[in-house]
Steps between C-alpha positions, in 0.01 A plus 500: 500500500692727740528203736671297230752740349786419738482131412597528135860461390416638157201630305447553128226667298385310191213636294194507728649304791784507751712204602630477857780259584590361840638192666232326704720518811399865502133418457436296811278760667140378522370827354708454184393139453138597552528781244633260237243227568210744508624676187520174307158395626346825379682481166406134437177431692421172323821335625548355847783732598442503875482119517829480308690713749327339799636166381851642458575667831871553428453602137651848531802384697574229241534750213823669392353754257164670502358745248163669548332709233265782587291715271666841471178699535304297756787330690297178481704181506465335158771231487747296703811306399718314749783251472758311703828327432501126563809280486459125477774251414724796411236622254402859583182620333271799531154392609221739404270460799219722376406715201159660521360785293161670523283406204484852357880500461549149364507610136737792554880521518491466878608135498797577274607802703458318831711203392765736368520698824499180705776326302706819500491499880574127515800544270651748747490242780743235621412235238469744211261441211344155543598214275181318596160659563213280615136550590177305516183633344160412357488819293575451128612862464785441745628205300466698175702785649780262596491329161588831330848483653569153359549659158837629618805282442617353827151478655305177555141472619331222692254349425498473119130503427559447127574135575876520454705320762698738724871458547589242769656781704166684508322187622753466781461868592120469497506204737734678742289815502169317539641305793629821654188716480231227528670203666182321605300540179473286188702633206465385139829553318340444160241779534660720765185486715519504880179349634301681771755781527244781523474682835214496576382228264231730355712818489362579151124473436579351157804426289632815329478497120707630210460580132818303421346175382794266566559630852131501589459146367794377709373655822142381449613144425754463781398716796211519742430797728702327771810445284790718398742485208868514586665746259877537479735722303862387476716792387846366429693797355577852613388630161157340544467653846589842360253466214218398735559796730533735203180372342295555814565868535725767353456734797693305766 
């Protein structure tokens, strides 16, 4: 870890883990990239981590924010969160490029703390706190985590898996984002599914599951291993942005 210390713009201790924040422009050294890829591979050996990064040669340079989590005692890498700002048709949105957590930490507060630290850093940047956050996933837990925020006034979630029709504005936003992040892939506006969006196609050995029946049912019925669900939060008021940041962590 001595090799890495100079690369972090900020570090925070949370419970049993430490978050390190940097902009990827500082992480272009091959040794740093290799440390991250190898750390993720060791933390999640059933996933095709190396093939993912081999297919995305400019992945680090395309990110604007990068958070790594290491175990406080062992210094093992246990999670990664990265995002980039994308502006299309005058619609800026924060694209979550990756969110990966070692299995032994998936049922802890790490996800909550990591998102809080990440959004706190994003809010200090040029665009401020994002009005639109988008990601694609095949993991029901990720969708469930985003759905929690839709209980706040001023926050809309896409897709609406309960069967309710989203607002026309959300449909328009979804189409713009899908075209921006996966321009050559088939996108179903009704379900939110982007076909064959997995890199590599068999990144997961099997579809992740959840104990939330409605979410699990939706994913099982609409996605294959090769597909991803486009998930979008539209946060339209400053109060909603404040409440989201406040709910994620009191320590920031």
